[in-house]
C-alpha positions in Angstrom: 0.1 0.0 -0.1 1.0 3.4 -0.9 -0.3 6.9 -1.0 -0.9 8.4 -4.6 -1.0 12.2 -3.6 2.6 12.5 -3.7 3.8 14.5 -6.9 6.4 12.9 -9.3 8.2 14.2 -12.4 6.7 13.3 -15.5 8.0 9.8 -16.3 9.2 10.7 -19.8 11.2 13.2 -18.2 12.6 11.0 -15.2 14.0 8.4 -17.9 16.4 11.0 -18.7 16.7 12.2 -15.3 17.8 8.6 -14.0 20.0 7.6 -16.5 22.5 10.2 -15.6 23.4 8.0 -12.5 24.1 4.6 -13.0 22.9 3.9 -9.5 19.3 4.9 -10.8 19.1 2.4 -13.5 16.8 -0.1 -11.7 13.7 2.0 -12.3 14.2 2.1 -16.1 15.1 -1.6 -16.2 11.9 -2.5 -14.3 9.8 -0.5 -16.7 11.2 -2.0 -19.5 11.1 -5.5 -18.3 7.3 -5.2 -17.2 6.7 -3.9 -21.2 8.9 -6.6 -22.7 7.4 -9.4 -20.2 3.9 -8.4 -22.1 5.1 -10.0 -25.1 7.1 -13.0 -23.5 10.7 -11.5 -22.9 12.5 -12.0 -20.0 13.6 -9.3 -17.4 16.6 -7.0 -18.8 19.4 -5.1 -17.3 20.9 -2.2 -18.8 24.6 -2.8 -20.1 25.3 0.4 -22.0 24.0 3.9 -23.1 24.3 4.5 -26.8 26.0 7.4 -28.4 24.7 7.0 -31.8 24.8 9.3 -34.8 21.3 9.7 -34.4 21.9 10.8 -30.9 24.4 13.5 -32.3 21.5 15.4 -34.0 19.9 18.1 -32.8 16.9 17.9 -30.3 14.1 18.8 -32.6 14.9 16.2 -35.3 15.1 13.2 -33.1 14.1 13.8 -29.5 14.7 10.4 -28.0 14.7 10.0 -24.4 16.8 6.9 -24.4 19.0 4.5 -27.0 20.3 1.8 -24.6 21.6 -1.8 -24.8 20.3 -4.2 -22.5 20.9 -7.8 -21.9 18.4 -10.6 -20.5 19.1 -13.6 -18.1 20.0 -15.7 -21.1 22.5 -13.1 -22.2 20.8 -11.7 -25.1 21.2 -8.2 -26.0 18.7 -5.9 -27.7 18.8 -2.2 -28.6 15.9 0.0 -26.7 14.8 3.0 -28.0 12.6 5.0 -25.9 10.8 8.2 -27.2 8.1 10.7 -26.6 5.6 12.0 -28.7 3.0 14.5 -28.8 2.0 14.4 -32.4 0.4 12.1 -34.7 3.8 11.2 -37.0 4.8 9.0 -34.3 4.8 6.0 -37.0 6.8 8.0 -39.4 9.3 8.9 -36.6 9.8 5.5 -35.3 10.4 4.0 -38.6 13.0 6.7 -39.2 14.6 6.2 -35.9 14.7 2.6 -35.9 16.4 2.4 -39.4 19.0 4.9 -38.5 19.8 2.8 -35.2 20.3 -0.2 -37.3 22.7 1.8 -39.9 24.8 3.2 -36.7 25.0 -0.2 -35.4 26.2 -1.7 -38.6 28.7 1.2 -39.0 30.3 0.3 -35.6 30.2 -3.5 -36.0 30.7 -4.0 -39.8 29.4 -7.4 -39.5 25.6 -8.1 -40.6 25.3 -11.1 -38.7 25.9 -9.1 -35.3 23.0 -6.7 -35.4 21.3 -6.4 -32.2 17.3 -6.4 -32.2 16.0 -3.5 -31.6 12.6 -2.6 -29.5 11.1 0.8 -30.1 8.9 2.2 -27.1 7.0 5.3 -28.0 5.4 7.3 -25.2 2.0 8.8 -26.7 0.4 11.8 -25.0 -2.9 11.3 -27.1 -5.4 8.5 -28.1 -4.6 6.3 -30.9 -6.4 3.4 -32.7 -10.4 2.8 -31.3 -9.5 3.7 -27.5 -9.9 0.2 -26.4 -6.5 0.0 -25.1 -3.3 1.7 -24.1 -0.7 -0.4 -25.7 -0.2 -1.5 -29.1 2.7 -4.1 -30.6 4.0 -4.8 -33.7 6.4 -6.5 -35.7 7.3 -7.5 -39.3 6.5 -11.1 -39.8 7.2 -12.4 -43.4 5.1 -15.3 -45.2 5.0 -17.3 -48.1 2.5 -15.8 -50.5 0.3 -18.9 -51.3 1.1 -21.0 -48.4 1.0 -18.2 -46.2 4.2 -20.2 -44.5 6.3 -18.2 -42.0 9.6 -17.6 -43.0 12.2 -18.7 -40.8 16.2 -18.0 -41.2 18.2 -20.3 -38.9 21.6 -19.0 -38.5 24.2 -20.4 -35.8 26.3 -17.8 -33.9 29.8 -18.8 -34.4 31.0 -17.7 -30.9 28.2 -19.1 -29.0 26.9 -21.9 -31.0 23.3 -21.1 -30.5 21.2 -21.1 -33.5 18.5 -18.7 -33.9 15.8 -17.2 -36.4 17.6 -14.2 -38.4 14.3 -12.7 -38.9 13.9 -12.1 -35.1 16.3 -9.3 -35.7 13.7 -7.0 -37.3 12.4 -4.5 -35.1 9.4 -4.8 -32.9 7.2 -1.5 -31.8 5.6 -0.7 -28.6 3.0 2.3 -29.1 1.5 3.4 -25.3 -0.9 5.7 -25.6 -0.8 7.2 -22.0 -4.4 8.8 -22.0 -6.0 5.5 -22.8 -5.0 3.6 -19.8 -8.1 2.4 -18.2 -7.1 2.7 -14.6 -7.4 -0.9 -13.9 -4.4 -2.3 -11.9 -4.1 -5.9 -12.7 -0.7 -6.3 -14.0 3.0 -5.3 -13.5 2.8 -3.1 -16.4 -0.5 -1.0 -15.4 1.7 0.3 -12.2 3.5 2.3 -14.8 0.9 3.1 -17.1 -0.6 4.8 -13.9 2.5 6.6 -13.1 2.7 8.0 -16.8 -0.8 9.3 -16.7 -1.1 10.6 -13.1 2.6 11.4 -12.1 1.7 9.6 -9.1 2.6 5.8 -7.5 -0.9 3.9 -7.5 -2.1 2.8 -3.7 -2.4 -0.7 -4.7 0.5 -2.0 -6.6 2.4 -5.0 -8.2 5.6 -3.8 -9.0 8.5 -4.0 -6.6 9.8 -0.8 -8.5 7.1 1.6 -7.2 8.9 2.2 -3.9 11.9 3.2 -5.8 9.6 5.3 -8.1 8.1 7.2 -4.9 11.3 8.0 -3.4 13.5 9.0 -6.3 11.0 10.8 -8.6 9.5 13.1 -5.8 9.4 16.8 -7.2 9.6 17.6 -3.3 13.1 16.0 -3.1 14.6 17.8 -6.1 16.9 20.5 -5.9 16.3 24.0 -7.0 18.4 23.4 -9.9 16.8 20.1 -10.8 13.6 21.7 -10.6 14.5 24.7 -12.8 15.8 21.8 -15.6 12.5 20.1 -15.0 10.3 23.4 -15.4 12.2 24.1 -18.5 11.7 20.6 -19.8 7.9 21.1 -19.5 7.4 24.4 -20.7 9.4 23.2 -24.1 7.0 20.5 -24.3 4.1 22.9 -23.8 5.4 25.1 -26.6 6.0 22.1 -28.8 2.3 21.3 -28.3 1.2 24.5 -28.9 3.4 24.9 -31.9 1.5 21.8 -33.2 -2.0 22.7 -32.5 -1.5 26.2 -33.9 -0.3 24.4 -37.1 -3.1 22.0 -37.4 -5.6 25.1 -36.7 -4.2 27.3 -39.4 -4.0 24.1 -41.8 -7.8 23.6 -41.2 -8.6 27.2 -41.7 -6.6 27.2 -45.1 -8.4 24.2 -46.2 -11.8 25.4 -45.4 -11.1 28.8 -47.3 -9.6 26.9 -50.0 -12.5 24.9 -50.3 -15.1 27.7 -49.9 -13.3 29.6 -52.7 -13.5 26.3 -55.0 -17.1 26.1 -54.2 -18.0 29.7 -55.1 -16.3 29.3 -58.6 -17.9 26.2 -59.3 -21.1 28.1 -58.4 -20.2 31.0 -60.5 -19.5 28.8 -63.8 -23.0 27.3 -63.5 -24.5 30.8 -63.4 -22.6 32.1 -66.0 -23.4 29.3 -68.3 -27.0 30.2 -67.3 -26.4 33.9 -68.6 -27.5 35.2 -65.3 -26.5 38.8 -64.7 -23.4 39.4 -63.5 -24.5 41.4 -60.7 -26.5 38.8 -59.2 -23.6 36.6 -59.6 -21.2 38.9 -57.7 -23.6 39.1 -55.1 -24.5 35.3 -54.6 -20.8 34.2 -54.9 -18.9 37.3 -53.5 -16.6 37.3 -56.5 -15.5 40.4 -58.3 -16.2 41.6 -61.8 -12.5 40.6 -62.9 -12.7 37.4 -61.4 -15.8 36.5 -63.2 -14.5 37.7 -66.5 -11.7 35.7 -66.1 -14.1 32.5 -65.4 -15.8 33.7 -68.7 -12.7 34.0 -70.8 -11.4 30.4 -69.6 -14.4 28.6 -70.2 -15.0 30.1 -73.5 -11.3 28.8 -74.2 -12.3 25.3 -73.3 
């Protein structure tokens, strides 16, 4: 049992905040493990933070919260990419970023058989789908067209001797729509969704990491400098959101104006064909004499 009224920093900010200190990796590991376990994978530990070419781009073009290498209990290593999105181009962004991670990884290893599998995790702060669930998962599966047989390419690791399916290296994607969490606390991953949605630890929880979350992410325990950085981060997100909403509003307004203008032109063309008085057409459509003359000449040429 734990009170959920203590304010926490937003979880997306906490990821970057925690990864600055190796002693704080446990919380991020707990979240990743809980998410991967929903698809049958085992608990993981962070073994490295990636400094890829993608990470070196300016923050506006990429904005990943973290690019990590993790290892599970069987010593399988994966790349984990976590990012926050407040816009609906998240599918394209996920495709771009995983592709860049693969390219960066190949450039460093120079051996195509050593590509590490990538899991892309998008934290979305808007609804997606039909609103029936908060977590979506997908991966590339290749089938033969006529028989629908799933392609499996078995490759033996020369060092460990382990045989694996090469198609498993293709990226997997998790999209978490934070607002669509249904507030039911039935599984370990639900605790993390609650933290993301409410910036608070639930009263009844399953994850053993919730005690650490309440301790480490408390706003009340941040220094004045840490609070200032957090305030700047939040302000930047709000500005980005406002810019997006303003751009969408402009696009809709321009679309309406363009549609209205086209509608007036079509009406004017029909009225001109019926030889209706110019003054009447002007009054009805709002078009000028010059515009109507151009329309009439254009129609005459055709």
